[in-house]
N, C-alpha and C positions, 0 to 999 in steps of 0.2 A: 225311910231309912236308906241311906246311900249304900250302894254295893261296895264291897271292899276295894281298896286301891288296886290290888293286883288284878282283880276282875276287869276293872275299867281299862287297865293297861292292855290286858290280853284282847279286850274288845276292840280297842283302838288299833292294835297290831293286826287283828283280823280284818278290820275295815280297810286298813292300809294295804294289806296283801290283796284283798279283793279289788281295790282301785288299781293297783299295779297290774294285776292280771287283766283287768278290763282294758287298761292302756296298751298292754302287750298285744292283746287280741284286736283292739280297735284299729290300730294303724294298718296292719295287713288287710283286715276286713274292709276298711275304707278304700285302700288302694285297689283291691280286687273288685269292689263295687264300681269304682270309677273306670276300671278297665272294661268291665262288663258293659257299661254305658257307651264306651268308645269303640267297642269291638264291632265293626261294621261288616256287612256282607252285601254290598251295594254295587258290585262291579257290573257295568252295563254289558249287554251282549255285543258281539262284534257286528258292525254294519255289514250289509251285503257287499261282496266283492273286496273284503278286507281280511287280512290274515295277521296274526300276531303270535307271540310265544309267551313263555312263562314270566318273562320280565315285564310284560305289558308295556314295553318301551319301544317296540318295533312294529307298530301298527303300519301296515303296508298295503296299498292297493295292488291287487293282482288281477290277471286276466280271467282266471277261473280256478275254482277248487273242485277237484274231482274225487269223489269217494270211490275207492277201489272195491270191486265186487268181493263178496265173501266166498264165492265159489272159486276154487283154485284154477280150474281150466278157463273159466270165463275171465278171471282176473288177469291171467297171463296174456290172453288174447287182447283184452281191453288195454293193458299197459303197453303192449307192442303197438297197438293202433294209436294210442295217445302220444307215444314218442314220435311216431311217424307224422302225426298231425302237428306236433310242436315243431318238428324240423321244417315242415312245409310252410308253416305260418311264422317261422323264425321266432318262436317263443322259447324262453329258457324254462327249465323244469327244476322245481325244488321238491324234495321228498319230506313228508311230514308224518309224524306219529302222534305222540302225546304232547309234543311241542314243549318239552321241559328244558331245552336249551334256551339261552338268553341273549344270543348275539345275532339273531336273524339267520340261524343255520338252517331253518326250514321254510324260508320265504325268499322271494326275489321280486323286485318291483316290476309289475306288468307281466309276470311270468305265470306259468301253470303250476299249481300245487297238487301233488298226489297225496291224498289223505288215505293212509294205509290201514287205519284202525279196524276196519271190518274184515281184513285179510288175516284171520286169527285162528285157524285150525291147528290142531296138534295131535300127536300120538306118541306113546312111549314104546320104544323097541325093547320088549321085556328081557330078551337074552342079554343085551349089553347095557341096559338102563340108560340108553341114549334117547334124548328127547328130540323128536322132529317137530318143528314149530314154524308157523308162518310169521313173517316179520311184523305184521300188525298186531299180533297178540300182545296184551299187556300182562305184566307180571301178576296182577291180581286175578287174572284168568289162569295163568300157568301154575301159580303156587298151590291152589286147592286141587287142581288136576293132578299134580305130582303127589300131593299129600295123601290123596285117596289111594295111591299106589305105593306108599311108603318111601317116597323119594322127595328130594328138595333141590332147589336151584343151587348150583355150586358157587357161582359168583354173580352178584347183581348189586345194585345200589341198595341203600338202607331203607328205601320206600318202594311201594309196589305199583306206582302210577305209570311207569315208563313202558314203552313198547320194546319188544325184543330187538327189532331192527334199529331203533334209536340207541339202545344200549350197546349194540355191536358197533354202530357207526361212531359212537363216542368212546368206545372201548372202556366201559365203566369199570369201577371197582367199588368195594364196600367194606363190610365188617368181617368177611371170611378171613381167617388167620392163615398166615404163611402160604398165601396164594398170589400169583400174578393177576393182572386184570382179566376181564371176561374173555378176551381173545384166546387165552390159554385153554378154555373149556370148549372151544369150537372145533368139531371134527371136520365139518365142511359147510358150505352154503352155496346156494345158486344165485347168480348175479345176472340181472337183465342189463345189458350194456347199451350204450347210446345208439349203436347201429341196429338195435332190435334183436340181437342174438342173445341166447341164454347160455351161460357157461357155469360149470361146477368148479368151485375154488376150494382148495385144501392145501395142506403142507406139501402134498405130492403132485397136485394138479393145479395149473394156473397159480403157482405160488406167489408170483409178483402181485397179481390182483388180490389174492388172499391177504397179503400184508398191507395193501393200499386201501382196500375197502373197509377192513376192520380199523376203526379209528380214522376213517376217511370222510366222515360227515356228509355222506351221500353224494360225493363228487365223482365217483367212478361208476355209478349205476344203482339200480334198485335191488337191494337184497330181498329176495323172494321168500326164502325159507332157510333154516339152518338146522344142523344136527349138533346138539349140545350135550356135554357130559353132565350127569347129575350125581348127587351124593345121597346117602341114607338120611332120612328125616329123623335125626337123633333127638333125644331129650337132653337138654343142657342143664347144668347147675352153674351158677355164676359166683364169682369172687371179685370183690372190689378193693381197690387200694387208693387211699387219699394221700397225695404227696405233692411236694413242690413241683412246679412245672419243669424246672431245670433238671429234676431227677427222673422225669417221665421216661426218657429214652433208655436209661440204664435199667430201670425196673421192667420196662416192656421187653427188653432183650432177655432178661432172666425169666420172666413169667410167661412170655409168649414165644419169642423166636427160638428159645432153647427148649421148649416144651412141645413136642409133636402131638400131644393129646389135645391141645387147645383147638376148638372148632371155630370160634369167633372171638373178636376182641375189638374194643374201641376206647377212646379216651375223650374226656371233656375238659375244657379250660374255663376258668372263671372270666366273665366279661365285666364284673364290677370294677369301678375305677381304682379302688384301693388294692385290688388283687388281680388286675388285668393281665391275663396269661401267666400269672405267677402260681396259681393253685390249680391242681389237676386231679382228675379221677380216672383211674384205669379199671375197666370192667373186662374180666376174662371169663370166657364160657367154655366149659369142658363137657363132653358127653358123659352121661350117667345111665345106668340101667333102670333107674326109677321111672315108672310109667307116669304119664300125666293125663288129665282129662282131655277130652276131645274139643271142648270149647276153648275159646281164646284164653291163654294162660299168661301172657305178658300183661303188664298193667293196662287197664282199659283206657281208651282215649277220653278221659273225663273232662267235664267242663272246668273243673278246678285246675287240672293240669294245663289246659289251654290258657286260662286266665293268668296263671303264674308265668307262663311263657310270654304271652302277648303283653303282660304287664311290665315287661322289662323295656318296652319301647320308650325312649326318651327319659328314662327314670333310673337313676343310679340306685335308688332304694329298691326299685323293682328288680334290677339286676342282682342286687345282694340277696333279695328274698328268693329269687329263682335259684341262685347258687346254693343257698341254705337248704331249699327244698330238695335239690338234686343230691347234695352231699349228705344231709342229715336225715331228711324225711323219707326219701325214696327207699332206702334199705328196709324200712318198716312196712312199706306198701307193696314192694315187689315180691312176687311169688318165689319160692325157693327153687322150683323147677319149671321149665317151660320148653316148648317144642321149637326146634330150629325154624321150621316153615312158618310158624305163627309169629315169630319174632320179626321176620321179613315182611309179614302181611299187614303193613300199616300204610295209610294214605298220607301224602304230603298235606292234604287239607286239614288234618287233625290239628296242626299248629299253624296252618298257612294264613296268609294275608288275604282277607276278603274285601278290603277297602278299595273304593274307587279313587282315593286320594294319595295312595302310596303303594309301594311294592317292596318285596324282600329280594335282595340280590345275593347270589352265591358266588364265592371265589374259592379256589383250591390251589394251594401251594405245595410243592414237593421239594424235599431236601434229602440228601443221602445220609447215611449213618454218620454220627458224630457232629451233625450240624443242627439238630433240632433246637437245643438250648440257645444257640447263637441266633437262629431264625426268630425265636420268640423274643429275644432281647431287641432285635432290630424292628420287629413288629410293634413292640411297645414304643420305640422311638418314632415309628411311623404314625402311630395313633396320636402321639402328642403333637406332631407336626401337622398332620392331616386328619383330624378327628372325624370319625363316622360312627353311626349308631349300631354297634356290633351286638347282635342278639344271641349268637351261639357260635361256639368254636368246637368242632369235633376233630379228634386226632385218629388217623387210620395208618395202616402200614400196608405196603404192596410190594411183592417181590418183583424181580426183573422181568420185563416183558421181552420175550424173544420172538414175538410173532408180528407185531405191527411196524409199519415203516415210520409213521409220524408219532413216535412213542414218547411218553412222558416219563416212563420208568426204564431208563437204560441201565439201571442198577436198583437194588432194593431202596425203597424210598419211604420216608415218613411223610404223611400228608396232613396239612391243617386245612379244614373246611370251614370257611367263614360264612355266616348268614348276616347280612347287613340290611337294616331298614332304610328305605329311601323314599322320601316324598316325591310326588310328580311335579317337581319344579326345576327350572333351568339351573338354579343355584345348587340344588341337591345333586343334580347330574354332574355338574362341574366338580363339586366336592368329591363325589364318588370316583370320578376319573382320576383326580389328583391322588386320592388315597390308593386306588387300585395300582396305579403306576409305581407308587412308592412301595407298596407291598410286594409287587412283582419284582422290583429291583432288589428288595431284601432277599427274596428267594434266589435270584441270580447271583447275588453277592455271596450266598452260601452254597454255590455250585448246584443250585436247584433249578426247578422249572415251575410252570403253572399249568392249569388244566384249561383246555381250549373251548369247552362248550358254552362259556359264559360271555359276559359283555366284552366288546372289542376295544377295551380301554388300553391294552398294551400298545406301546409305540411299535413301529415297524422294527426298530433296532432291538427292542426287547423281545419281540416275537422271534426274530431270526437268531438272537442269542440263545433263547430257550430251545429253539428247534432248528439247529444248524442244517438239517437235511430238508428244510421246508422248500428251498428253491428247487431241489431235485424232485421233491414230492409234487410240486406244481407242474414241473416239466413232464413228469410221468402222467399227470392228469391230462395234459394236452396231447400226450402220445395216445392214450387210451380213449380220449374224448376230444378229437381235434377240433370239432365245432363248438366245444365248450357248452354242450347242451345242458348238462347238469350244473346248476349254479346255486349260490346262496350268498347272503351278505358277508359271511366269513371269507369266502373265496374272493368276492368282489373287493373286500377291504385289504386283504393281505397279499393276494397274488399279483396285484397290479402295482405299477410304479407309484409310490406315495406322492411323488411330485406332479403326477399327471392329474388333470382336472377330471374328477369323477362326479357325475351328477348326483345330487342328494336323492334319497328315497322319496317316492311320492307320499 
C-alpha cells in the first residue's frame, strides 16, 4: 500500500531541505579544508650573517649581530664600547628589536646590528602608576606585568609582539580611543648618542632630541629605557554597528569622539569584490563595573578563525565568507565582557603568514576629518587600476601629535590599515609598488599622509609631500650624528639625493 500523497510530498520536501543544508555546509567546509592543506609554516631560518625584517623582503648581509646584555649596567657599558668599535672600524649601526618594520628600518648592508630584545627589565612606580621599562621589552612581557598590578598599557599597537623601543621609534598608535600616538604617554627616556654619551630626554630636558628620537626610527641614538604613563586595567563591554563605509566617519564621531567614556574603538571594512570598502563594522568598547574571569576572555585564537582569515587569500568567496563570519557570526561567539589588557594580549602569528613562498605587507594611510569617505572612494579606484590581494582593512582614529618632529598626525586623523598578501616574485613586488604609490597618492589627494615603518614604495616626491619637514629632520640627524653612525635602509633611501647612484643592498 502506497503512503498518502501528502506524506510523499513532505518526505520529498524534507529530503530537499537536507540536500540544500548539505550544499550550504559543503562549500565552506570544502573551502576551509583546502585552506588547511595550503596553510604552510615552512619559513627557513636566517643564514648566519644575514638579517631581515617582518616583510622577509629585506634579507641583508651584515658585519655582525650583537645581542645586548640583559643586565642594565653591563648593557650600557657594552653599548658604549660597541659604538666606539663601530666608529673605529667605520661600521654603520642599525638598532633592532622585534623587527616588525618592513622597509629595512632595522638593518644596514655590512653594518652592525644591535639586537635589543634581552634588554627587557621593568618596574612600576606605584605612587604615579608610571612604568619604567627597558627598550628591548616586548609588549607580551609588559602586559601581564602590568595586569598583575591592576594597570594596562595606555597606547600600543593592536598586537603584543613589538618591543617598547621599536614602538617608540615608530611612534605607534592602535585601538585606544581619543588618544594621540604613543609619544603622548612618554614622560622621559634615556638616549645613548653616537658620541657615547647618555642623555635624558623629556618635554623639559633635551626637548629637541625628545621630539626627534620618538618617531625617529633609531637614527638619533639607542633608546635605553623609558617612563610611560599607564591606565587602569578596566573591564569593557562592546557595542557593534554595521553600516555603509561612507557613513563610518559620521557614526564614529557620534559614538566615539563625542563620548568620553569610550576606552577603545576600531573599525573593519569588507575586502570582498562586490562590497570592497563599502561595508563597515564599528566596534566601540566602554568600561563597565562587571568583573571578568582571570583567564583570557576575548575570543580565543582558534584554528577555525585562522582558516577563515587565511582562506581569503586569492579567493573572493573566501573574502565574502570571512566578512560574513566577522559581521554575522562573531557577535554570537564574542564574550559580552572582557579585560582591556587581554584584548591587547594577542600575537601577530595568530593569523600571520608562515609560508616560505609569500608574505603579508602592511600599509597605513591617514586622512583628516571629513576625508575618509573620499579616501575610500579613491582606494576603490586604485584597486580597480592596480589590483592587489587585500586580506584585511582596519580603521582607527588618532588625535593630534604634539610631541614628535616627523609626525604623521599633525591634526586628528582617521587611519586605514591594509594587510596585503604578496607572493615572493618580482612581478608581485612590482604590482605592490604600483598599488602602494597609487594608494599613497589617494591619501595625499585627501590632504593626508601615510605611515613610515613599512615598505619604501613611496616616491621621493610623495615622501616629501607627506612629510614636508623631512629635509629639516635629516639635517637635524646630521647635526646630532655628524658621522651618520646610526643608519638603516629608510635613511639610506630617502635622505640621499634620489638621482645619485646608490649601491644595491648585498
